[in-house]
C-alpha positions as CSV (number, residue, x, y, z in Angstrom):
1,X,3.9,-10.9,-13.5
2,X,4.5,-7.7,-11.5
3,X,7.4,-7.0,-9.2
4,X,5.7,-3.8,-7.9
5,X,1.9,-3.4,-7.3
6,X,-0.1,-0.6,-5.9
7,X,-3.4,-0.3,-4.0
8,X,-4.5,3.4,-4.0
9,X,-7.0,5.9,-5.2
10,X,-7.6,5.9,-9.0
11,X,-5.7,9.2,-9.6
12,X,-2.5,7.8,-7.9
13,X,-2.8,4.6,-9.9
14,X,-2.9,6.6,-13.1
15,X,0.5,8.2,-12.2
16,X,2.0,4.8,-11.3
17,X,0.6,3.3,-14.5
18,X,2.6,5.9,-16.5
19,X,5.8,4.4,-15.2
20,X,4.6,0.8,-15.7
21,X,3.4,-0.1,-12.2
22,X,0.2,-2.0,-12.2
23,X,-2.4,-1.5,-9.4
24,X,-5.9,-1.6,-8.3
25,X,-8.3,1.0,-6.8
26,X,-10.2,-0.3,-3.9
27,X,-13.8,0.6,-3.0
28,X,-14.1,0.7,0.8
29,X,-12.7,-1.2,3.7
30,X,-14.0,-4.7,2.8
31,X,-12.6,-4.5,-0.7
32,X,-9.3,-3.2,0.7
33,X,-9.0,-6.1,3.2
34,X,-10.0,-8.7,0.6
35,X,-7.6,-7.4,-2.0
36,X,-4.7,-7.2,0.4
37,X,-5.3,-10.8,1.6
38,X,-5.5,-11.9,-2.0
39,X,-2.1,-10.3,-2.7
40,X,-0.2,-11.5,0.3
41,X,-1.7,-14.9,0.6
42,X,-2.7,-16.0,-2.9
43,X,0.0,-13.9,-4.6
44,X,-2.6,-12.8,-7.2
45,X,-5.1,-9.9,-7.7
46,X,-8.1,-9.6,-10.0
47,X,-8.1,-6.3,-11.9
48,X,-10.7,-5.5,-14.6
49,X,-11.7,-9.1,-15.0
50,X,-8.1,-10.4,-15.4
51,X,-6.0,-12.0,-12.7
52,X,-2.5,-10.6,-12.3
53,X,0.1,-13.0,-11.1
54,X,2.0,-11.5,-8.2
55,X,4.2,-14.5,-7.3
56,X,7.3,-12.4,-7.9
57,X,6.0,-9.2,-6.3
58,X,8.7,-7.6,-4.1
59,X,6.9,-4.3,-3.2
60,X,3.3,-3.4,-2.5
61,X,2.6,0.3,-2.5
62,X,-0.4,1.5,-0.4
63,X,-1.8,5.0,-0.1
64,X,-2.2,6.1,3.5
65,X,-6.0,5.9,3.0
66,X,-5.8,2.2,2.0
67,X,-3.4,1.3,4.8
68,X,-5.7,3.0,7.3
69,X,-8.6,0.8,5.9
70,X,-6.6,-2.4,6.3
71,X,-5.3,-1.5,9.8
72,X,-4.5,-4.7,11.8
73,X,-4.1,-6.8,8.7
74,X,-1.3,-4.5,7.6
75,X,0.4,-4.4,11.0
76,X,0.3,-8.2,11.2
77,X,1.9,-8.6,7.8
78,X,4.6,-6.0,8.5
79,X,5.6,-7.8,11.7
80,X,5.8,-11.1,9.7
81,X,8.7,-9.7,7.7
82,X,7.8,-11.5,4.4
83,X,7.6,-10.2,0.9
84,X,6.2,-8.1,-0.5
85,X,7.7,-5.2,1.2
86,X,4.9,-2.7,2.0
87,X,5.5,1.0,1.3
88,X,3.0,3.7,2.1
89,X,2.6,6.9,0.1
90,X,0.5,10.0,1.0
91,X,-2.8,10.4,-0.7
92,X,-3.4,13.3,-3.2
93,X,-5.0,15.3,-0.4
94,X,-1.7,15.3,1.5
95,X,-0.2,13.5,4.4
96,X,-2.6,12.7,7.2
97,X,-2.4,14.5,10.5
98,X,-1.6,11.2,12.3
99,X,1.4,10.6,10.1
100,X,2.6,14.2,10.5
101,X,2.4,13.8,14.3
102,X,4.4,10.5,14.1
103,X,7.2,12.2,12.2
104,X,7.3,15.0,14.8
105,X,7.5,12.3,17.6
106,X,10.4,10.6,15.9
107,X,12.2,13.9,15.5
108,X,11.8,14.7,19.1
109,X,12.8,11.2,20.3
110,X,16.0,10.7,18.2
111,X,16.8,14.3,17.1
112,X,17.0,13.3,13.4
113,X,15.1,15.2,10.7
114,X,13.0,12.9,8.5
115,X,12.0,14.2,5.1
């Protein structure tokens, strides 16, 4: 069982693995969508030929690259408000321009600096 699970690029998963967080690297959009659906609907994920039980998963960590691949599936899940909580992290290449612009828009709109 895993309370936290990550979907990201392999290098990010190595870092999370060092602190005991299990995860899976996805290979393209179709794999990302199928894996995401498996996690949130079936509460399980196949990794290296083993099925990981995610029935008690409270947090799903996605790299921005993976969340971009999932798109509408992710938005629909977040609006649902059910567990697991989805948290996005920047990819190793850095924060995407789209995300940086969103932060700037929030700063301008509410006048609060977001780190």
